[in-house]
C-alpha positions in Angstrom: 10.3 -237.9 -38.2 14.0 -238.0 -39.8 14.4 -239.7 -43.4 17.5 -241.2 -44.4 19.7 -240.1 -46.9 23.5 -240.3 -47.8 24.3 -236.5 -48.7 21.2 -234.9 -47.1 19.3 -234.8 -43.8 16.0 -234.5 -43.7 13.5 -234.0 -40.5 9.5 -233.1 -40.5 8.2 -231.4 -38.1 4.9 -229.6 -37.7 4.3 -229.2 -41.6 8.1 -227.9 -42.2 10.6 -230.3 -44.1 14.3 -229.4 -43.1 16.4 -230.3 -45.7 20.2 -229.9 -44.7 23.0 -230.4 -47.2 25.6 -232.5 -45.8 28.8 -232.9 -47.2 30.5 -230.5 -45.0 34.1 -231.8 -45.6 33.8 -230.6 -49.2 31.8 -227.2 -48.7 28.7 -228.9 -49.2 29.2 -229.0 -53.3 26.9 -231.7 -54.6 27.8 -235.1 -56.4 25.4 -237.3 -58.3 24.2 -239.2 -55.3 23.1 -235.7 -54.2 21.3 -234.9 -57.5 19.3 -238.5 -57.2 18.7 -237.6 -53.7 17.0 -234.0 -54.2 14.9 -235.5 -57.2 13.4 -237.9 -54.8 13.1 -235.4 -52.2 11.3 -232.6 -54.3 9.1 -235.2 -55.6 8.1 -236.5 -51.9 7.5 -232.7 -51.1 5.2 -232.3 -54.2 3.0 -235.2 -53.3 3.1 -235.4 -49.3 0.3 -233.1 -48.2 1.7 -233.2 -44.6 4.7 -230.9 -45.9 3.8 -227.7 -46.1 6.9 -225.4 -46.3 10.4 -226.5 -46.8 13.6 -225.0 -45.1 17.0 -225.4 -46.9 20.2 -225.2 -44.8 24.3 -226.5 -45.2 25.9 -228.4 -42.6 29.1 -227.5 -41.2 30.5 -224.2 -40.6 32.3 -223.0 -43.6 30.0 -223.0 -46.3 26.1 -223.4 -47.6 27.5 -224.9 -50.5 30.2 -224.2 -53.5 28.1 -225.8 -56.1 29.0 -228.7 -58.0 31.9 -231.0 -56.6 34.3 -230.7 -59.5 36.1 -233.9 -58.4 33.0 -236.2 -58.3 31.3 -237.5 -61.2 28.3 -236.0 -62.4 26.2 -238.1 -65.2 25.7 -235.8 -68.4 23.7 -237.0 -71.3 25.4 -235.6 -74.4 23.0 -236.8 -77.2 21.8 -233.4 -78.7 18.6 -234.7 -79.1 18.0 -235.7 -75.5 20.8 -233.9 -73.6 19.9 -233.2 -69.8 21.9 -232.8 -66.5 21.0 -234.4 -63.3 21.3 -230.7 -61.6 18.3 -229.4 -64.0 16.2 -230.9 -60.8 18.2 -229.6 -58.0 15.9 -226.3 -57.6 12.5 -227.1 -56.4 10.8 -225.2 -59.2 13.0 -227.3 -62.0 11.4 -230.2 -60.2 7.7 -228.8 -60.4 7.6 -228.4 -56.5 5.8 -225.2 -55.8 5.4 -225.2 -51.9 7.2 -222.4 -50.4 11.1 -222.8 -49.8 12.8 -220.7 -47.1 16.7 -221.1 -47.6 19.1 -220.2 -45.2 22.9 -219.1 -46.2 25.9 -219.1 -44.2 29.4 -219.0 -45.1 30.2 -219.3 -48.8 27.6 -219.7 -51.4 28.9 -220.1 -55.0 28.4 -221.4 -58.4 25.8 -224.4 -58.5 24.6 -223.5 -55.2 22.4 -220.7 -56.9 20.3 -223.7 -58.4 18.8 -223.5 -54.8 18.9 -219.8 -54.0 17.4 -218.7 -57.0 14.7 -221.0 -56.8 13.6 -220.2 -53.3 10.7 -217.9 -52.2 12.5 -216.6 -49.2 16.1 -216.4 -48.7 18.0 -214.9 -45.5 21.7 -215.0 -44.5 24.1 -215.0 -41.8 26.5 -212.3 -41.2 29.7 -213.1 -43.0 27.8 -214.9 -45.9 29.8 -214.7 -49.1 28.4 -215.1 -52.8 30.1 -215.3 -55.9 29.7 -217.3 -59.4 33.4 -218.8 -60.2 32.3 -220.1 -63.6 34.6 -217.7 -65.9 37.5 -218.1 -63.7 37.8 -221.6 -64.5 37.4 -220.8 -68.3 33.7 -222.0 -68.3 30.7 -220.2 -69.5 28.0 -219.6 -66.9 25.1 -220.1 -68.6 22.4 -220.8 -65.6 23.7 -218.7 -62.7 22.9 -215.4 -64.5 19.4 -216.1 -65.8 18.5 -217.3 -62.3 20.0 -214.3 -60.8 18.0 -212.1 -63.0 14.9 -213.3 -61.5 16.2 -211.9 -57.9 18.7 -208.7 -58.4 19.3 -206.0 -61.4 21.4 -206.9 -64.2 24.4 -205.0 -63.7 24.6 -206.8 -60.2 24.2 -210.2 -61.9 26.9 -209.5 -64.7 29.2 -208.1 -62.2 28.8 -211.3 -60.1 29.2 -213.4 -63.3 32.0 -211.5 -64.9 34.3 -211.2 -62.0 34.4 -214.8 -61.1 36.6 -215.5 -58.3 38.2 -212.1 -57.9 35.3 -210.6 -56.1 32.5 -211.8 -53.5 29.1 -210.3 -52.7 28.9 -209.6 -49.1 25.7 -210.2 -46.7 25.1 -206.7 -46.4 25.5 -206.1 -50.2 23.5 -209.3 -50.9 20.6 -207.5 -48.8 20.9 -204.0 -50.6 20.5 -205.5 -54.1 17.5 -207.9 -52.9 19.3 -211.2 -53.2 18.2 -212.2 -49.6 15.5 -210.4 -47.4 17.2 -210.4 -43.9 20.6 -210.9 -42.4 20.7 -211.9 -39.0 23.6 -213.1 -36.6 25.1 -216.3 -37.5 24.1 -218.4 -34.1 20.2 -217.0 -35.1 20.1 -218.3 -38.7 18.5 -221.5 -38.4 15.9 -220.3 -35.2 14.9 -217.2 -37.9 14.4 -219.9 -40.4 12.2 -221.9 -38.7 10.3 -218.9 -37.2 9.5 -218.0 -40.9 8.7 -221.3 -41.8 6.1 -222.1 -39.0 4.1 -218.9 -39.7 4.0 -220.0 -43.4 3.1 -223.7 -42.6 0.0 -222.2 -40.4 -1.7 -220.7 -43.1 -4.0 -222.4 -45.9 -1.7 -224.7 -48.0 -4.2 -224.2 -51.1 -3.6 -220.4 -50.6 0.1 -220.5 -50.1 0.9 -223.0 -52.9 -1.3 -220.9 -55.5 0.3 -217.9 -54.4 4.0 -219.7 -55.0 2.8 -221.2 -58.5 1.3 -218.1 -59.7 4.1 -215.9 -58.8 6.8 -218.2 -60.5 4.6 -218.7 -63.6 4.0 -214.8 -64.0 8.1 -214.3 -64.6 8.6 -213.0 -68.2 4.8 -213.2 -69.0 2.7 -210.3 -70.5 0.5 -208.6 -67.8 -2.6 -210.1 -69.5 -1.5 -213.4 -69.5 -0.7 -213.2 -65.8 -4.1 -211.6 -65.1 -5.7 -214.6 -66.7 -3.6 -216.9 -64.9 -4.3 -215.1 -61.2 -7.8 -215.7 -62.0 -7.5 -219.4 -62.7 -5.7 -220.2 -59.9 -8.1 -218.3 -57.4 -10.8 -220.1 -58.7 -9.0 -223.3 -58.2 -8.3 -222.6 -54.7 -11.9 -221.9 -53.9 -12.5 -225.1 -55.4 -10.4 -227.0 -52.8 -11.4 -228.2 -49.4 -11.0 -225.7 -46.7 -7.7 -227.0 -45.2 -6.9 -223.9 -42.6 -10.2 -222.4 -41.3 -9.8 -218.4 -41.6 -11.6 -216.2 -39.1 -12.1 -212.7 -41.6 -13.1 -210.9 -37.8 -9.8 -211.4 -36.5 -7.6 -212.3 -39.3 -4.4 -209.6 -39.0 -5.5 -209.0 -35.4 -2.7 -211.5 -34.1 0.9 -210.3 -33.0 2.9 -209.3 -35.8 6.4 -208.0 -36.4 7.9 -205.0 -38.3 11.0 -205.9 -40.5 
């Protein structure tokens, strides 16, 4: 099933919602309409039980996304007591959507594109992908990209990307070495591989999968004691929910598997 949007394309098949950034003429940079459509899309994913996993990708050959469209209009609220930004809900976790997100990066990935990358659960990329944060090169502070990256890669790698700006790009191979992506594949294989991963996740218990995503995200930055208490709470909630995917313990783990 396809859903009409202006700046993104959405297709839902077998529990997997595939959302494609669809502004290739401007390297899939986001504008106000795209921010609004992602707010709507993440809300739909949050409440639609038929959607179990989300695959995020970019159309066109040159870029996954280069961040905010600097020629577009983004509606910021400047009142210091209610200051906000529409980009705050671009990422799934910021929009309180805790179903697994598999993000596929090809070509250029820079700046505000990390709103998506840093809030994804699995990120893979194509050979030739390049990552960068241009803020300081434009005389702008980078207040959101480094905190997001620090949840995924070491401090030294985060700061090198943030401070070098447009003078340096991180290759697909280096991104894999530091843990920004978990797999690098040939460009022609990227979308197929992303769907393979998503289908395997979607076949598992939605309650168990969502609880795992939520507890992992909520554990970031917390003391181990707080994390343990939260783990017990989420485990108990899963046991109280209806069995959405029957698991045969005697056969679980005996299916075909692959070594990564």
